[in-house]
N, C-alpha and C positions, 0 to 999 in steps of 0.2 A: 554517506553523510553521518556525521557524528554531532550529537547535541552536547553542548556544555551544560552540565547540571550544577546548580548551586545548592549545596546541602549543608546542614548544621553538622559539625564535627568531621572527623576523618572519613573519607570515602573508601569503601571496601574495594580491594583489587578485584578486577574482573578478568577471568581467563577465558570466558566464553562470550562471544559476540553474537547477538541475535541477528539472523538473516530475515529480512522482511521484503515482501513483494506487495506493492500497492498497485492494484489493477483498476482502471476506471474506464467508463465510456462517457462521453460528453457531447452534447449537441450544440449548445451555445457557449461553452467554455467554462461554465460555473463549476461543474463537477471536477474538471481538470484543475482549476484553482485550488479546490479543497484537497484534491489528491496530492498536489504539490506541497501544500501546507502540512498535511499529515506526514508526508515523506521527510520533510525538513525537521519535524518535531520528534520523530522517532530515533532512538539511539541505534547504533550498530550499523550493519550493512543494509542499506535500503535502496530498492530499485522501484521506480515509479514508471509504469507503462500503460499506454492505451491498450484496450482489450484486443484490438486487431493485431498488435505487435507481440502478443504473448503466446509462446508455445505452451500448450496445456501441461506438458511434462515438466515445465519449470516450477510448477506449483509443488511438486513432490519434494524439492530440496529446500523449502523455506520453513522457518520456525513460526512465522506469523504471516497470514494472508489477509490483506485488507481489500475489500471490493467496494467500489463506488459506482453508482449509476443514477441517472435521472430516472424518474418514474413516469410511465405512461399508462394510464388506466389501472393504476395501482400495482404495477410490476416493473421489473428492470427492463432494460433494452434487450433486443434480440441477441446482440453480441455477448452480453453478460450471461443471459440464459444459456447460450450455446457453451460458454466456458464452464458453467456450473453443471451442465448435463453429464 
């Protein structure tokens, strides 16, 4: 996904494109909506995935990792905890 930016003056040429992975876990769908919005707002190559569909080795090849989780008892879900372990 690529975001169109509106800036004052000429925009510098970019030869590097950021690769981003947005990983989320969602129980009622709210975190999924936020993860999709974040994915649409970020420039470069962006992949938005639910935590169960992510191969942990995929994290190694990204420039930016965004993780979203609902909180239960002050912490992330078990799926997010497992990914971060």
